[in-house]
C-alpha positions as CSV (number, residue, x, y, z in Angstrom):
1,M,0.2,16.7,19.8
2,V,-2.5,19.3,19.2
3,P,-5.8,17.8,20.7
4,T,-8.3,16.5,18.2
5,H,-11.0,19.4,19.0
6,T,-8.2,22.1,18.5
7,A,-7.2,20.8,15.5
8,W,-10.7,20.2,13.9
9,T,-11.4,23.8,14.9
10,R,-8.3,25.2,13.2
11,A,-9.4,23.1,10.1
12,R,-13.0,24.1,10.2
13,R,-12.1,28.1,10.2
14,T,-9.6,27.8,7.5
15,R,-11.4,25.2,5.3
16,D,-8.6,23.1,5.1
17,A,-9.3,20.4,2.5
18,R,-7.2,18.0,4.0
19,F,-9.5,17.4,6.7
20,D,-12.5,16.9,4.1
21,G,-14.3,13.8,5.1
22,R,-12.0,13.0,8.5
23,F,-14.8,15.0,10.5
24,F,-18.4,16.6,10.2
25,V,-19.3,20.1,11.5
26,A,-22.8,20.1,13.1
27,V,-24.6,23.8,13.8
28,T,-26.7,23.6,16.6
29,T,-28.7,26.5,15.8
30,T,-29.6,25.7,12.4
31,G,-29.6,21.6,12.8
32,I,-27.6,21.1,10.0
33,Y,-24.1,19.2,9.5
34,C,-21.4,20.0,7.0
35,R,-18.1,19.4,5.6
36,P,-15.3,21.3,7.2
37,V,-14.6,22.8,3.7
38,C,-18.2,24.3,3.6
39,P,-18.4,27.9,2.0
40,A,-21.1,29.1,4.4
41,P,-20.2,31.5,7.0
42,S,-18.4,30.1,9.8
43,P,-20.5,29.8,12.8
44,L,-19.7,30.3,16.5
45,E,-17.8,27.7,18.3
46,R,-20.3,27.5,20.9
47,H,-23.0,26.6,18.5
48,V,-20.5,23.9,16.9
49,Q,-20.4,20.1,17.5
50,Y,-18.0,17.6,15.7
51,F,-18.9,14.2,14.5
52,E,-16.3,11.5,13.2
53,S,-18.5,10.5,10.5
54,A,-21.7,11.8,8.7
55,A,-23.7,8.7,10.1
56,A,-23.0,9.9,13.8
57,A,-24.2,13.4,13.0
58,A,-27.2,12.1,11.3
59,E,-28.0,9.8,14.4
60,A,-27.7,12.9,16.5
61,G,-30.5,14.4,14.6
62,F,-28.9,16.6,12.2
63,R,-29.5,17.0,8.4
64,P,-27.1,17.2,5.6
65,C,-25.9,20.6,4.2
66,L,-27.0,21.1,1.0
67,R,-24.5,23.6,0.2
68,C,-21.4,21.6,0.7
69,R,-23.0,18.1,0.1
70,P,-21.4,15.8,2.8
71,E,-22.5,12.8,0.4
72,V,-19.5,13.7,-1.9
73,A,-16.9,14.1,0.7
74,P,-14.1,11.7,0.8
75,G,-14.2,8.4,2.7
76,S,-12.5,7.6,5.8
77,P,-9.3,6.0,5.3
78,A,-9.2,2.2,6.3
79,W,-6.2,3.0,8.3
80,R,-7.9,5.6,10.7
81,G,-7.7,3.5,13.8
82,T,-10.5,1.6,13.9
83,P,-10.2,-2.1,14.4
84,V,-9.9,-4.7,12.1
85,T,-13.8,-6.0,13.0
86,V,-15.0,-2.7,12.2
87,Q,-13.0,-2.2,9.0
88,R,-14.3,-5.5,7.8
89,A,-17.8,-4.6,8.8
90,L,-17.5,-1.1,6.7
91,R,-16.2,-3.2,3.5
92,L,-19.4,-5.5,3.9
93,I,-21.7,-2.4,4.0
94,E,-20.0,-1.1,1.2
95,A,-20.5,-4.2,-0.8
96,G,-24.2,-4.8,0.4
97,V,-25.8,-1.4,0.9
98,T,-27.9,-1.6,-2.0
99,D,-28.8,-5.5,-1.6
100,G,-31.0,-4.8,1.8
101,I,-28.2,-5.8,4.2
102,R,-29.4,-6.4,7.8
103,V,-27.4,-5.8,11.0
104,H,-28.3,-9.0,12.3
105,D,-26.6,-10.8,9.2
106,L,-23.8,-8.5,9.2
107,A,-23.2,-9.3,12.7
108,A,-23.2,-13.0,11.8
109,S,-20.7,-12.5,9.2
110,L,-18.2,-11.3,11.6
111,G,-18.5,-14.3,14.0
112,M,-20.2,-11.9,16.6
113,G,-23.7,-10.9,18.0
114,P,-25.5,-7.5,17.0
115,R,-25.0,-5.7,20.3
116,H,-21.2,-6.4,20.3
117,L,-21.2,-5.1,16.8
118,H,-23.3,-2.1,17.8
119,R,-20.9,-1.2,20.8
120,L,-17.9,-1.3,18.5
121,F,-19.5,1.0,15.8
122,L,-20.3,3.5,18.9
123,Q,-17.1,3.1,20.6
124,H,-15.2,3.8,17.1
125,L,-17.5,5.4,14.6
126,G,-19.9,7.2,16.8
127,A,-23.0,5.7,15.1
128,S,-24.7,2.4,14.9
129,P,-24.3,0.1,12.3
130,L,-28.1,1.0,11.0
131,A,-27.5,4.8,11.0
132,V,-24.1,4.0,8.7
133,I,-26.2,1.8,6.6
134,Q,-29.2,4.3,6.2
135,T,-26.6,7.4,5.9
136,R,-24.8,5.4,2.8
137,R,-27.9,4.8,1.1
138,L,-29.4,8.2,1.6
139,H,-25.7,9.8,0.4
140,F,-25.6,7.7,-2.8
141,A,-29.5,8.6,-3.5
142,K,-28.5,12.4,-3.2
143,Q,-25.7,11.6,-5.8
144,L,-28.2,10.0,-8.1
145,V,-30.7,12.9,-8.0
146,D,-28.1,15.6,-8.2
147,G,-25.8,13.9,-10.8
148,T,-28.6,11.9,-13.2
149,T,-31.4,12.0,-14.8
150,M,-32.7,8.6,-13.5
151,P,-36.4,8.3,-12.5
152,L,-36.8,8.8,-8.8
153,A,-38.3,5.2,-8.5
154,Q,-35.2,3.8,-10.2
155,I,-33.3,5.7,-8.0
156,A,-35.0,4.4,-4.8
157,M,-34.0,1.1,-5.9
158,A,-30.7,1.4,-7.2
159,S,-29.9,3.0,-3.5
160,G,-31.2,0.1,-1.7
161,F,-34.6,1.3,-0.6
162,G,-36.6,-1.3,-1.9
163,S,-39.6,0.9,-2.3
164,I,-40.4,4.4,-3.4
165,R,-42.8,5.1,-0.3
166,R,-39.5,4.2,1.9
167,F,-37.3,6.3,-0.1
168,N,-39.6,9.3,-0.1
169,A,-40.0,9.1,3.6
170,A,-36.3,8.9,4.3
171,V,-35.4,11.8,2.1
172,R,-38.4,13.9,3.5
173,Q,-37.0,13.3,7.3
174,T,-33.5,13.9,6.3
175,W,-33.6,17.1,4.0
176,Q,-37.2,18.3,5.0
177,R,-37.9,18.2,1.2
178,T,-39.1,15.5,-1.2
179,P,-36.9,14.1,-3.7
180,S,-38.7,15.9,-6.6
181,T,-38.1,19.2,-4.8
182,L,-34.1,18.2,-4.3
183,R,-33.9,17.6,-7.8
184,R,-35.5,21.1,-9.0
185,E,-32.9,22.8,-6.6
186,R,-29.9,21.1,-7.7
187,A,-26.9,23.3,-8.9
188,G,-26.3,23.2,-12.4
189,R,-27.4,20.3,-14.9
190,P,-25.9,16.8,-15.1
191,D,-23.2,15.9,-17.4
192,A,-24.0,14.3,-20.8
193,A,-23.2,11.1,-19.7
194,P,-26.3,9.0,-18.6
195,F,-24.7,8.6,-15.0
196,A,-22.1,11.2,-13.6
197,F,-20.6,11.7,-10.4
198,V,-18.1,13.7,-8.6
199,L,-15.9,11.9,-6.3
200,A,-13.9,14.2,-4.0
201,Y,-10.4,13.5,-2.6
202,R,-8.2,14.9,0.0
203,P,-5.2,17.3,-1.4
204,P,-2.7,16.8,-2.6
205,Y,-3.3,14.4,-5.5
206,D,-0.8,12.9,-8.0
207,W,-3.1,12.7,-10.8
208,D,-0.4,12.6,-13.5
209,G,1.6,9.8,-11.8
210,L,-1.1,7.4,-11.2
211,L,-2.4,7.8,-15.0
212,R,1.1,7.4,-16.1
213,F,1.2,4.4,-14.2
214,L,-1.9,3.0,-15.5
215,A,-1.1,4.3,-19.0
216,L,2.1,1.9,-19.3
217,R,-0.1,-1.2,-18.0
218,A,-3.5,-0.2,-20.3
219,V,-4.5,-3.4,-22.4
220,R,-5.6,-3.0,-25.8
221,G,-9.6,-3.3,-26.2
222,L,-10.0,-3.4,-22.3
223,E,-8.9,0.3,-21.4
224,Q,-7.4,3.4,-22.6
225,V,-5.4,6.4,-21.2
226,E,-5.6,9.5,-23.4
227,E,-5.4,13.2,-22.9
228,G,-5.6,13.1,-19.3
229,R,-8.6,10.7,-19.0
230,Y,-9.0,7.0,-18.4
231,T,-11.7,4.7,-19.7
232,R,-12.3,1.3,-19.6
233,T,-14.9,-1.5,-19.9
234,V,-16.5,-2.7,-16.8
235,D,-18.8,-5.7,-15.7
236,V,-20.6,-6.5,-12.7
237,A,-22.0,-9.8,-12.4
238,G,-22.8,-9.7,-16.2
239,D,-24.0,-6.1,-16.3
240,A,-21.4,-4.7,-18.8
241,G,-20.6,-1.0,-19.5
242,W,-17.8,1.4,-19.7
243,I,-16.7,4.1,-17.8
244,D,-14.8,7.5,-18.3
245,V,-12.7,9.0,-15.4
246,T,-11.1,12.7,-15.7
247,H,-9.6,14.9,-13.3
248,D,-11.2,18.3,-11.7
249,P,-8.6,19.8,-9.7
250,A,-10.8,22.9,-9.2
251,R,-12.9,20.7,-7.3
252,R,-10.6,18.4,-5.6
253,A,-12.3,15.6,-7.4
254,V,-12.4,13.1,-10.1
255,R,-15.3,13.1,-12.3
256,L,-16.8,9.6,-13.3
257,A,-19.1,9.0,-16.2
258,V,-20.5,5.5,-16.5
259,H,-22.1,4.4,-19.9
260,G,-24.2,1.4,-20.7
261,A,-24.6,-0.2,-17.4
262,S,-27.8,-0.4,-15.5
263,P,-28.8,1.6,-12.5
264,K,-28.6,-1.6,-10.4
265,S,-24.7,-1.7,-10.5
266,L,-23.9,1.7,-10.1
267,Y,-23.2,1.7,-6.2
268,T,-20.7,-0.9,-6.9
269,I,-19.0,0.9,-10.0
270,V,-18.5,4.1,-7.7
271,T,-17.0,2.1,-5.0
272,R,-14.8,0.3,-7.2
273,V,-13.8,3.5,-9.0
274,R,-13.2,4.9,-5.3
275,R,-10.9,2.2,-4.4
276,M,-9.0,2.1,-7.9
277,F,-8.0,5.7,-7.9
278,D,-7.3,5.6,-4.3
279,L,-9.6,8.6,-3.1
280,D,-9.9,8.1,0.3
281,A,-6.4,8.2,1.3
282,D,-5.1,10.8,3.6
283,P,-1.8,12.0,1.8
284,D,-0.9,14.8,4.3
285,A,-0.7,12.0,7.1
286,I,0.9,9.5,4.9
287,G,3.6,12.0,3.4
288,A,4.6,13.0,7.0
289,H,5.1,9.8,8.5
290,L,7.0,8.1,5.3
291,G,9.2,11.6,5.1
292,R,10.6,11.0,8.3
293,D,12.7,8.3,6.7
294,A,15.8,9.8,4.6
295,L,15.5,7.2,2.1
296,L,11.9,8.3,1.1
297,R,12.0,11.9,2.1
298,V,13.1,13.5,-1.3
299,A,10.7,11.3,-3.0
300,V,7.9,12.2,-0.9
301,T,8.7,15.9,-1.1
302,R,9.1,15.9,-5.0
303,T,5.7,14.1,-5.7
304,P,3.3,14.8,-2.4
305,G,0.0,13.1,-2.9
306,R,1.3,9.9,-4.5
307,R,-1.5,7.1,-4.4
308,V,-1.4,3.4,-4.8
309,P,-3.1,2.6,-8.1
310,G,-5.9,0.2,-8.0
311,S,-7.6,-2.3,-9.8
312,W,-11.1,-2.8,-11.3
313,D,-11.4,-6.6,-10.1
314,G,-8.9,-8.5,-8.1
315,F,-9.2,-11.8,-10.3
316,E,-8.1,-9.6,-13.4
317,L,-5.0,-8.2,-11.4
318,A,-4.0,-11.6,-10.2
319,V,-3.7,-12.8,-13.8
320,R,-2.2,-9.9,-14.9
321,A,0.5,-10.3,-12.3
322,V,1.2,-14.0,-13.2
323,L,1.3,-13.1,-16.8
324,G,3.9,-10.3,-16.0
325,Q,6.2,-12.6,-14.5
326,Q,9.8,-12.0,-15.6
327,C,9.1,-9.9,-18.4
328,S,9.0,-6.6,-19.4
329,V,5.9,-4.0,-18.9
330,A,5.4,-3.9,-22.8
331,A,5.7,-7.9,-22.8
332,A,3.4,-8.3,-20.0
333,R,0.7,-6.1,-21.8
334,T,0.7,-7.8,-25.0
335,L,0.0,-11.2,-23.3
336,V,-2.8,-9.6,-21.4
337,S,-3.8,-8.2,-24.4
338,R,-3.9,-11.6,-26.2
339,V,-5.9,-13.1,-23.5
340,V,-8.4,-10.5,-23.5
341,D,-8.9,-10.7,-27.1
342,A,-9.1,-14.5,-27.4
343,H,-11.3,-14.9,-24.3
344,G,-12.9,-11.7,-23.4
345,D,-16.8,-11.2,-24.4
346,P,-17.5,-8.2,-26.4
347,S,-18.2,-5.1,-25.0
348,N,-20.7,-2.2,-25.9
349,G,-18.0,0.5,-25.5
350,P,-16.8,3.0,-28.1
351,E,-14.0,2.3,-30.6
352,G,-11.2,0.9,-28.9
353,L,-13.0,-0.5,-25.7
354,G,-14.5,-3.7,-27.5
355,R,-13.8,-6.0,-24.9
356,V,-14.4,-7.1,-21.2
357,F,-11.9,-8.8,-19.1
358,P,-12.6,-12.8,-19.4
359,T,-14.4,-14.2,-16.4
360,A,-13.0,-17.1,-14.2
361,P,-14.9,-19.8,-15.7
362,A,-13.8,-19.0,-19.3
363,L,-10.1,-19.1,-18.2
364,A,-10.5,-22.4,-16.2
365,D,-9.8,-24.6,-19.0
366,A,-8.5,-22.1,-21.6
367,P,-5.6,-23.3,-23.6
368,I,-3.9,-19.9,-23.7
369,E,-0.5,-21.7,-24.3
370,R,-1.5,-21.1,-27.7
371,L,-1.3,-17.5,-27.3
372,G,2.4,-17.5,-26.7
373,I,2.4,-18.0,-22.6
374,L,4.7,-20.1,-21.2
375,P,3.0,-23.4,-20.0
376,R,3.8,-23.0,-16.3
377,R,2.3,-19.6,-16.3
378,A,-0.5,-20.8,-18.3
379,A,-1.1,-23.5,-15.6
380,A,-1.1,-21.0,-12.6
381,V,-3.6,-18.7,-14.5
382,R,-6.0,-21.9,-14.9
383,A,-5.4,-23.2,-11.3
384,L,-6.1,-19.5,-10.4
385,A,-9.1,-19.5,-12.6
386,R,-10.5,-22.5,-11.4
387,A,-10.2,-21.5,-7.7
388,V,-12.0,-18.0,-8.3
389,A,-14.8,-19.8,-10.1
390,D,-15.4,-22.4,-7.4
391,N,-15.4,-19.2,-4.8
392,P,-16.3,-16.0,-6.6
393,M,-15.8,-14.4,-3.4
394,L,-11.9,-15.5,-2.8
395,L,-10.6,-12.1,-3.8
396,S,-13.0,-9.8,-2.7
397,P,-11.5,-6.7,-0.6
398,D,-14.6,-7.3,1.6
399,G,-13.2,-10.4,3.4
400,D,-10.3,-10.8,5.8
401,H,-7.1,-9.7,3.6
402,S,-5.4,-12.3,5.6
403,D,-7.5,-15.2,4.4
404,V,-7.2,-13.7,0.6
405,R,-3.2,-13.7,0.9
406,A,-3.4,-17.3,2.4
407,A,-5.9,-18.5,-0.6
408,L,-3.5,-17.2,-3.2
409,V,-0.3,-18.7,-1.9
410,A,-2.1,-22.2,-1.6
411,I,-2.5,-22.2,-5.9
412,P,0.6,-23.5,-7.4
413,G,2.5,-21.0,-9.1
414,I,1.4,-17.9,-7.0
415,G,3.9,-17.1,-4.0
416,P,3.9,-14.1,-1.5
417,W,4.8,-11.4,-4.1
418,T,1.7,-11.6,-5.8
419,A,-0.4,-12.2,-2.8
420,E,0.8,-8.8,-1.5
421,Y,0.8,-7.1,-4.9
422,V,-3.1,-8.0,-5.0
423,A,-3.6,-7.0,-1.4
424,M,-1.8,-3.7,-2.5
425,R,-3.9,-2.9,-5.7
426,S,-6.9,-4.7,-5.3
427,L,-7.8,-5.2,-1.6
428,G,-6.8,-1.6,-0.9
429,D,-4.4,-2.6,2.0
430,P,-2.4,0.4,3.0
431,D,0.4,-2.1,4.3
432,A,1.0,-4.3,2.0
433,F,4.5,-4.6,0.8
434,P,6.0,-7.1,-1.4
435,A,9.2,-7.4,0.6
436,G,10.8,-10.0,-1.8
437,D,10.8,-7.8,-5.0
438,L,14.3,-7.1,-6.3
439,A,13.4,-4.0,-8.1
440,L,12.2,-2.5,-4.4
441,A,15.6,-3.6,-2.7
442,R,17.6,-2.2,-6.0
443,A,15.6,1.2,-5.4
444,A,16.2,1.2,-1.8
445,G,19.9,0.3,-2.3
446,L,19.4,-2.6,0.4
447,D,19.2,-6.5,0.2
448,A,16.1,-8.2,0.9
449,R,16.2,-8.6,4.5
450,A,17.6,-5.0,5.3
451,L,14.9,-3.7,3.3
452,A,12.1,-5.7,5.2
453,S,13.7,-4.5,8.5
454,R,13.7,-0.7,7.4
455,A,10.1,-1.3,5.8
456,E,9.0,-2.2,9.4
457,T,9.1,1.8,10.3
458,W,7.1,2.7,7.3
459,R,3.7,0.9,8.8
460,P,1.0,1.3,8.3
461,W,1.8,2.8,4.7
462,R,4.1,0.5,3.3
463,A,2.1,0.1,0.0
464,Y,2.9,3.8,-0.5
465,A,6.7,3.6,0.4
466,A,6.6,1.0,-2.4
467,L,5.1,3.1,-5.0
468,H,7.8,6.1,-4.1
469,L,10.6,3.5,-4.4
470,W,9.1,2.1,-7.7
471,M,8.2,5.4,-9.2
472,G,11.5,7.0,-8.0
473,E,13.8,4.5,-9.8
474,S,11.6,5.9,-13.0
475,H,11.0,2.2,-13.9
476,E,8.1,3.2,-16.2
477,S,11.2,4.8,-18.9
478,H,12.9,1.7,-19.5
479,D,12.3,-2.1,-20.3
480,T,14.2,-4.6,-18.6
481,R,13.9,-8.1,-18.3
482,T,15.5,-8.6,-14.6
483,R,13.2,-7.2,-12.5
484,G,12.4,-9.9,-10.7
485,R,12.0,-13.7,-10.8
486,R,9.2,-16.1,-11.6
487,E,7.2,-17.5,-8.7
488,S,6.5,-21.0,-9.7
489,G,4.6,-22.3,-6.6
490,R,6.0,-25.6,-5.1
491,T,8.3,-26.7,-8.1
492,A,11.4,-28.4,-7.9
493,A,13.2,-25.2,-8.9
494,T,11.8,-23.3,-5.8
495,R,12.9,-25.9,-3.3
496,R,16.4,-26.0,-4.4
497,S,19.2,-24.7,-1.9
498,G,19.8,-21.1,-2.1
499,R,16.5,-20.4,-4.2
500,S,13.6,-20.1,-1.4
501,A,14.4,-16.5,-0.7
502,L,13.7,-15.6,-4.1
503,R,10.1,-17.3,-4.2
504,G,8.3,-13.8,-3.6
505,A,10.1,-11.7,-6.2
506,I,8.4,-11.3,-9.9
507,S,8.2,-8.7,-12.1
508,R,6.3,-5.3,-11.6
509,S,5.2,-5.3,-14.9
510,A,1.8,-6.4,-14.0
């Protein structure tokens, strides 16, 4: 194995985009830290220090480069090697960075003291929790300065600083410029959209495959896939708007335009879109690992950079999964469209994007059987909606993923397959794997038990293996009603002898 320092030196000197965001390069002679892809002249090795995170470089006294803009680098993959506690802490920071999250409260929510959390962050990230929070606020503020025409006072509030005075002081200390100076110096002009962001990824990126997956499941009135772009309505705690996502391969990024939503929701929207388009994955490492297995080697070679398509919202995805049980992709899409038309609130989006997905309270007692939905599925949707209405954080990716799985399978009509599917596409768990899926077994040419055993060698990226198998089977191109069997909770049918092995298998059409 090549030592990390040696590998990073090679990546820096060659500006290898596959390492973008995995480490940062600080130059002692200038006091600046950069991405490994920075186009500036390469410094001498004796003047370089390496850091695993931007927060660590900032805490060491270096300021971010204005040329390569570390604030737009891809994020660190969740599987990077940090313990589960640190991963959960990072997810909680993402969720609360603009809401004044405090280190003491963060530690308490994880069941530990601030000192122990501090030690874990230093050990695994090279920076304190406070430095991570502050760096993320500053980086998001810089994106707003560069990509929007928002007044600076609004940017201060939207990025979590609480006051323009604190915002000005933090920006001046970090970039040695005032926010207004940064705005005057920005390269180019912001896009025509009210709020525009450039979200980088590590190449390769199978944009066409991901968009094809989403297009087949696009729900009328809620989302559209046309001419290489994805649009949909969004709602963040009652703040509704719509987003437009396109690919910019020259910049190794996707472009996000946000319309209609207020500034207070921007951080949440950007975070969700990064997860939805799986922008923080490391395709080089994933492909190298999965490609060792002859069963996946051809698929990995044929479609490098395959991503796991995420979802906008966990409740929405879980409802779509339940409604898609034992029916085709097209039929599932029709059922979801009916639910959206009947129970979703009107949207301020353009033509074709007229609704937002119904809230959990709106579906808790909704008689959706009248829409042509089977009674058992309708009952499962209502049970799910009541559970989420009682606990809005039930399906949050910021919590413990094991707890989310347990909460789902406790709901009548929802089994292990749905729990794994939600973990894969909404929680962003790279190792989620619906082992009971009949289509996966068919694509692999194995029975369910043999597939589960084989999949152990694919950890910690079983979700990507599942996508390769599904897409490799060309399930998009044909309609079949035999992809899976309905999860029916704890009904009498699931207790019959010989049926228990099929509880986890439902359609892939959700």
